[in-house]
ROKOL-933380 format. One line per 5 residues: their letters; for each residue x, y, z of C-alpha. Coordinates in nm, 4 decimals, m for minus. Example, Ala and Ser with C-alpha at 12.3 -4.5 7.8 and 13.67 -1.06 7.14 Angstrom:
<pts>
as = 1.2300,m0.4500,0.7800 ~ 1.3670,m0.1060,0.7140
</pts>
This chain:
<pts>
mvkrg = m3.1077,0.0470,m1.3193 ~ m3.0529,0.2031,m1.6597 ~ m2.8116,0.4925,m1.6974 ~ m2.9414,0.7935,m1.8856 ~ m2.7492,0.9741,m2.1564
rksaa = m2.4646,0.8758,m2.3800 ~ m2.2425,0.5823,m2.3007 ~ m1.8703,0.6389,m2.2559 ~ m1.6121,0.4590,m2.4667 ~ m1.5168,0.2517,m2.1611
elaap = m1.8767,0.1392,m2.1135 ~ m1.9069,0.0445,m2.4780 ~ m1.5783,m0.1508,m2.4703 ~ m1.6503,m0.3334,m2.1426 ~ m1.7811,m0.6883,m2.1812
kvngl = m2.1324,m0.7353,m2.0463 ~ m2.3093,m1.0367,m1.9063 ~ m2.6897,m1.0171,m1.8958 ~ m2.6720,m0.6383,m1.9247 ~ m2.4277,m0.6048,m1.6326
lkter = m2.0601,m0.5186,m1.6549 ~ m1.8449,m0.8288,m1.6317 ~ m1.5796,m0.7846,m1.3639 ~ m1.3540,m1.0711,m1.2663 ~ m1.0965,m1.0536,m0.9951
lkppa = m0.7346,m1.1110,m1.0899 ~ m0.6425,m1.4783,m1.0442 ~ m0.3151,m1.5798,m0.8741 ~ m0.0434,m1.7380,m1.0901 ~ m0.0220,m2.1175,m1.0694
hltda = 0.3400,m2.1173,m0.9474 ~ 0.2624,m1.9430,m0.6137 ~ 0.2651,m2.1433,m0.2901 ~ m0.0532,m2.1970,m0.0904 ~ 0.0508,m1.9307,0.1616
eisvw = 0.1234,m1.6804,m0.1167 ~ m0.2108,m1.7588,m0.2837 ~ m0.3839,m1.6913,0.0472 ~ m0.2187,m1.3472,0.0717 ~ m0.2995,m1.2819,m0.2969
neivs = m0.6692,m1.3570,m0.2403 ~ m0.6794,m1.1344,0.0689 ~ m0.5332,m0.8417,m0.1261 ~ m0.7415,m0.8832,m0.4400 ~ m1.0703,m0.9392,m0.2540
dqpan = m1.0102,m0.6348,m0.0304 ~ m1.0164,m0.3990,m0.3310 ~ m1.2871,m0.3355,m0.5912 ~ m1.3046,m0.6077,m0.8565 ~ m1.1560,m0.3868,m1.1274
aftpt = m0.8774,m0.2418,m0.9099 ~ m0.6110,m0.4796,m1.0403 ~ m0.5280,m0.5668,m1.3989 ~ m0.2782,m0.8231,m1.5311 ~ m0.0104,m0.5515,m1.5284
hapli = m0.0346,m0.5475,m1.1466 ~ 0.0324,m0.9223,m1.1185 ~ 0.4139,m0.9044,m1.0798 ~ 0.3878,m0.6440,m0.8025 ~ 0.1205,m0.8407,m0.6184
emycr = 0.3292,m1.1561,m0.6578 ~ 0.6372,m0.9882,m0.5079 ~ 0.4266,m0.8429,m0.2261 ~ 0.2861,m1.1879,m0.1434 ~ 0.6360,m1.3371,m0.1312
hvvng = 0.7628,m1.0657,0.1020 ~ 0.4629,m1.1046,0.3339 ~ 0.5042,m1.4832,0.3527 ~ 0.8819,m1.4559,0.4059 ~ 0.8202,m1.1947,0.6757
rilad = 0.5792,m1.4282,0.8528 ~ 0.8316,m1.7130,0.8403 ~ 1.1013,m1.4892,0.9883 ~ 0.8598,m1.3627,1.2547 ~ 0.7947,m1.7245,1.3595
eilnf = 1.1706,m1.7877,1.3782 ~ 1.2181,m1.4793,1.5958 ~ 0.9302,m1.5802,1.8262 ~ 1.0720,m1.9312,1.8632 ~ 1.4275,m1.8081,1.9258
drswl = 1.5498,m1.9321,2.2638 ~ 1.6598,m1.6322,2.4726 ~ 1.9344,m1.8378,2.6371 ~ 2.1122,m1.8475,2.2987 ~ 2.1727,m1.4725,2.3318
asdeg = 2.4407,m1.5445,2.5921 ~ 2.6801,m1.6629,2.3204 ~ 2.8240,m1.4473,2.0429 ~ 2.7047,m1.6944,1.7803 ~ 2.3473,m1.6817,1.9118
lkryd = 2.3555,m1.3031,1.9262 ~ 2.4768,m1.2859,1.5642 ~ 2.2021,m1.5229,1.4519 ~ 1.9336,m1.3202,1.6327 ~ 2.0657,m0.9952,1.4814
kllgm = 2.0669,m1.1566,1.1374 ~ 1.7045,m1.2701,1.1791 ~ 1.5956,m0.9212,1.2888 ~ 1.7713,m0.7626,0.9901 ~ 1.6144,m1.0063,0.7473
aeres = 1.2687,m0.9485,0.8973 ~ 1.3134,m0.5721,0.8686 ~ 1.4130,m0.5986,0.5003 ~ 1.1071,m0.8109,0.4211 ~ 0.8844,m0.5678,0.6080
raass = 1.0265,m0.2657,0.4248 ~ 0.9919,m0.4337,0.0865 ~ 0.6301,m0.5357,0.1548 ~ 0.5463,m0.1875,0.2822 ~ 0.6997,m0.0234,m0.0235
latrm = 0.5086,m0.2488,m0.2622 ~ 0.1824,m0.1994,m0.0725 ~ 0.2248,0.1768,m0.0958 ~ 0.3032,0.1598,m0.4678 ~ m0.0063,m0.0516,m0.5309
ritrq = m0.2113,0.1855,m0.3130 ~ m0.3468,m0.0916,m0.0924 ~ m0.2465,0.0742,0.2332 ~ m0.4617,0.3122,0.4296 ~ m0.2803,0.6437,0.4255
avdqq = m0.2692,0.8471,0.7455 ~ m0.3610,1.1693,0.5662 ~ m0.5771,1.1697,0.2558 ~ m0.6411,1.4517,0.0099 ~ m0.9683,1.5585,0.1746
tiarm = m0.7936,1.5935,0.5106 ~ m0.5201,1.8063,0.3540 ~ m0.7819,2.0255,0.1865 ~ m0.9659,2.0739,0.5183 ~ m0.6400,2.1578,0.6937
nvnat = m0.5616,2.4219,0.4310 ~ m0.9072,2.5790,0.4635 ~ m0.8989,2.5772,0.8432 ~ m0.5424,2.7057,0.8712 ~ m0.5073,3.0528,1.0158
ktkkp = m0.4298,3.3018,0.7474 ~ m0.1247,3.4917,0.8667 ~ 0.0430,3.7397,0.6410 ~ 0.3872,3.6663,0.5120 ~ 0.6576,3.9256,0.5853
welpe = 0.6538,4.0445,0.2247 ~ 0.2767,4.0923,0.2421 ~ 0.2907,4.3363,0.5355 ~ 0.2498,4.7037,0.4519 ~ 0.5752,4.8896,0.4463
tidme = 0.6171,5.1710,0.6923 ~ 0.8713,5.4192,0.5793 ~ 0.9746,5.6971,0.8097 ~ 1.0599,5.9858,0.5957 ~ 1.1513,6.2800,0.8092
e = 1.2546,6.5830,0.6224
</pts>
């Protein structure tokens, strides 16, 4: 389908293949592990093809590492023998694993938020609807002043 009107600078600068805009998904770096590449492909394929540029690559790479490390730690926690909790050494190891898993989770969550790949609980349209539907109560400084002036 042909667009009517003038073409924007972005449209003129974009490479075209057979009249269509050429959009390639960002490829994972060669030095990532297979597990990290799998996470990379999940992230990149979940977003529009032009959502990520090469400047996003380091953030996506760090996110993939944190996700994979978090999964490894989650496996260790699941396979932790509960009988080991009876000893102080076992309890320390379990606490250490939980702390490490939490750090990986926080780091991945922070990166996902920064890259805007998470689904936010409240979006801008919801906020706008809430503002429109909110009851309009007058602020104390907006109330009319009543002055009793008895002379």
